[in-house]
N, C-alpha and C positions, 0 to 999 in steps of 0.2 A: 636742028643745028648740028654742024659738023663737030666731031671730037677735037679737031685741030683748032677750032675757034674757042672752045670752052676750057680745054686743058692747057696748062703751061708748066713746064719744068725747066726753068733756067736758074743756074747757080753761078754767082760770081763771088770768088773768094780772094782776099788779099791777106797774106800772112807769111810767116817764116817757115822755111823748110826745116823739119825737125831732124832729119837724118838723110844720108844719101839715098837716091832713088834705087829701086831694085828691078831688074829685068827678070820676068818669069815667063816660061813657056807653058801654056795651058795644055791639058790632055788633047785638046782639039788641034794643037799645033800653032795656035795664035800666040804671038808675042804680046805681053802685057807689061807695062812699066807701072810700078806702084810707088807712091810717095805719100808723106803725111805733112799737112800744114798745121801750124799752131796759129790759131786765130783768136784774138781777144773778143770777149763777149761785149756787146754794146753797153750793157748796164750790169756790171758785176755786182754781186751781193757783197755786203760788208764782210761777211765771214764765209764766203763760198767760193766756188770755182770762178776764176776770172778769165780762163781761156778754154778753148776746146781744141782737141787734136783731131783733125778730120782726114780720113783716108781718101786718097785720090788715085785714079788710074787713067791711063791713056792707051789706046790701041793705035793711035795715029803715029806713023813712023817718024815724020818730021818733028812732031812734038816730043817723041821719045828721045830723039837726039838732043834737043834743047834741054829737056829735063835732066838728062845724064850729065850735062855741064854745070848744073846748079849745085851749090854746095850748102851744107847745113848752115843755117843762120841767114841765108839769102832771103830777101823779101821778094815774093813772087805773086803774080796775079793770074788766076786761071778762070776760065769760063767753061761751063759744061752743064750736065744734067745729073740729078740724083738718081741712082739706080740701085736695085737690089739684085745681086748675082747669086745664083744657086749652083751647088755642085754636090756630088755624092761622096760620102766618106764610108769607111767600114762600119761606122755607128749610125748611118742614116744620112739624111740630107742636111747640108749646112748652107748658110747664106751670110751675106755681108752687105751692108749699105755703104755706098761709096759715091764719090763724084766722078763721073766719066767725063774727063776733060777733052774738049775739042780745040781749045786755044790756051796758050799760056805764054807768059813773058816774065823775065826778071825785071823788077822795078829798079830804075836807076837810083843811085845813092842820093841824089838831090831830092827826088820825090820821097824817098824813104825817110829822110830827115824831116821833111814837111809833115809826113804822116805821124811821126812820133811826137811832134810838138802840137798837133791839133787836138 
């Protein structure tokens, strides 16, 4: 059986942008836009965390331009894949898990209101 048939790494998130997106140039010269989404947990505990703040990135230039226009508090939806990125530091290797987004859009206000009342 092919790996493409048995493995699946698809992520769809809808949440609020927590802060302005940041453009970073990696040592490789690649431009990377990073942003964070606040996403409510489906079943929050009575006395526990009710949201998660998830790190997202995109290397796609068209999506980078759209993300740059988003403002904190905007409700957005992104699609991508979970990835772990590694890099070297003076203290050794570091890594981070993040959603590598290939698509993204700002959710229209009418849909945003419907989500809050659901």
